[in-house]
N, C-alpha and C positions, 0 to 999 in steps of 0.2 A: 504493500500500500504506500509506503514512503516514497519509493522510486517513482510512482505515478504522479506525484505532485512536485517533484524536483524540476528545475528548469532543464530544458533539453541539453544545454551546454554542459551540465553536470552529470548527465547520464552517459554511460559507455555506449558505444555504437551497438553492441550486441543487446543491451537492455532496451535501447530504442527500437531495435529490430523486433524484439519479442513483444513490446508494447504495441507497435504498429500492426503486428500480426493479428492481434486481437480485434483490430478494426477492419481488417481485410475480408471481403466476402469470400466464403468458402468456395473453392473451385475456380477462383479468379486467377489471372496471371499475377496480380499483386500478391495474392496469398502464396502462390508457388514461389515467387521471388523471395518473400520474407521467410519462408519455411527453410531456406538454405542459409547456413551461417555465413557471415562475411569473411573474407580472407584474413588470415592471421598477419597482423602488422609486423611481427617479428620474423616472418618467413623470408627466405631469400627470393629474389625474382625468379630464380630457376624453379622454385616450388610454388609460384604464384600464377594463377590463371588470370589473364588480362583480356579485357575487351577494348580494343582501340576504337574510338567512337568519334564521329563527326556529324554535326547538324548543319544543314543549309537552311537559311531562313529568309523571309522576305525583307528583313531589316534587323536592326540591332536592339530595338525597343521591345522588350518582352511584353509590355502592356498593350502595344498597338500592332505588332508584327506577328507573323505566323511561322510555324515550323513547316518547311517546304519539302525536305527530304532527310532521311536518316541513312547513314552508312556505317558499318562496323565490321571488324574482323578479329578473330581470336589470336591471342599469343599464348603459347604454352611451352614451358621449358625454354623460354627466350626465343622461340621460333614463331614466325608469322604463318598462320594456317590459311593460306590463300583460298583453299576450297571452302572455308567457312564464311567467306565474304557475303555480306547482306546489304542490299540497297533497296530502299523503299521510298517512292515519291508519295507525298501526302496530299489529299484533296483539300486545298485551302479554300477559304470563302472569298468570293470576288475575283475579278480578273487580275492577272499579274501585270505589273508595269513593265515597260520596255527594258528598263535597266535590269530587272530580275531575270527576264528571258535571256538577255545578252550575257549576264554573268553566269547563271546556272545552267543555261542551255536546256531549260525545262519550259515547255510551252503550256498555254492554257489547256490545250487539248490533252496533253500528257498528264497534267495535274488533275484534270477531271476524271481520268482513269485511275488515279492513285487511291490509296487506302484511306479510310476514315482515320482521324487522329487516334481514337481509342484502340483501333485494331493495330496500328503501327506501334503505339506505346506498349501495348500488351505483348507484341512480338519482341520488342526491345527488352522488356522486363524479364521475359523468359531467357533471353540470351545473356542478360546481366547476372543471373543467379550464380552465386559463389565466386564472382570475379570482381576485380578492381577495374574501374574505368580508366582509360588513358585518353587524354585530349591535348590539344594545343590551344591554349587560351581558354581556361575553364569557365570564364564568366558566361559565355554563350551556352554551352551545353548544360551547365549547372542551372542557369536561370530558366531556360526553356523546358528542361526536364522537370524542374520544380513546378513550373506553371502548369504543365500538362498533367502531372500527377494530382495536383490540387484540383484541377478542373474535372478530372475523371473520377478520382477516388476520394477527394476531400481532404487528403493529407499527403505529406511527402515522406517517402521511406528513406532510411539512412543508406548512403552508398559511399564507397571510398573512391577517390579520384586522384590520379597522377596527372600533373599538368607539365608537359615538356617546356612550355614557355616559362613557367615559374621556376623550374629547375635551372634552366639556362640563365635566366635573369639573376638568380641568387649567385650563380657561379661568376657571372660577369661583374656583378656589384662588389664581390669580394676582392676583385683585382684592383679596385680603386682607380681604374683607367676609364676615362670617358668613352662612351660609345653611342652610336646613333641608334635610337630605339627601334628603327626599322630593321635593325639587324636581328631582332627577335622574331620577325615574321617566319612562318614555316618554310617558305621557299628559300629565304636567305640563310636560315640555319642549315637546311639540307645542303645548300651550296657550300657552306663552310666546311662540311664534312666530306665534300666530293660526291654527294649522292645525286642521282639523276633528277632532272626536272620533270614533273608530271603536270598534266593539265589541272589547274586549281579549280576549286568550287564545284567539284563532284564529290559528294559525301563519302563514297566508298574509297575513291582514290586518295582523298585527304586522310582518311582513317589509316590506310596502308602507309601513306607517307609519314604520318605521325609515329606509327609503330617502327618504321625503319629509323627514324630520327632517334627514338629512344634507344634502340639497339646501338647506334653509333655513339650516343652520349654515354651510355653505360660502359662501353668498351674503352672509350678514350679518357673519360674523366672520373670514372667511379671504379667499383670492383667487379665490373662485368656482371655476370649472373649471380655472383655471390653477394651483390648489394642487397641490403635489407629493404623490404618494402617501406618500412617506417621512414627511411631516409629520403624517400621520394615523394611522400604524401604532402 
């Protein structure tokens, strides 16, 4: 009873998971997600299941803009499982502006054939079970996932997230050398490691690109697959 009245910040992630499980409808994707324990923060990356995730949206304002597509791919034992790649266009409300079409290469006709938001989020929750999320610039994925879960289920489940942008920013900040903030962009960081350039703003391709960036970052500036998950969160 005491844990239920404590502020969320004071609850462990696993206690939050179990409390949220009590709210989740039986048989729902949310219930299935919450039924699986979160990854152990003290495990090494070699022993951590990761889901590299990217959202494409109609804009950056979570209150006014919509989730346009979801892309993700599994990482296990430090290896990217390309066969697990998932890409889903979402049926947004209203017509897309010309800028959206030009950037994301998704037309109104294509998004009208997309999945409803709840169906796409339920698919994602099932893929997330037992894994830590990997993103580049967590604000987008965290905010839009939070908003979608609130809208569909009325609450936000706990999830662990690795942000390659935050990891690299911390490293660069420690050097005490000035740098151009644009250096933190996914394409620029990939270039710094000699990784190939992919067409940006495709959710699945960006998810794969982020997973490759994490591999390079770990091998070059950390302890490789022996790095503890806790160090990256």
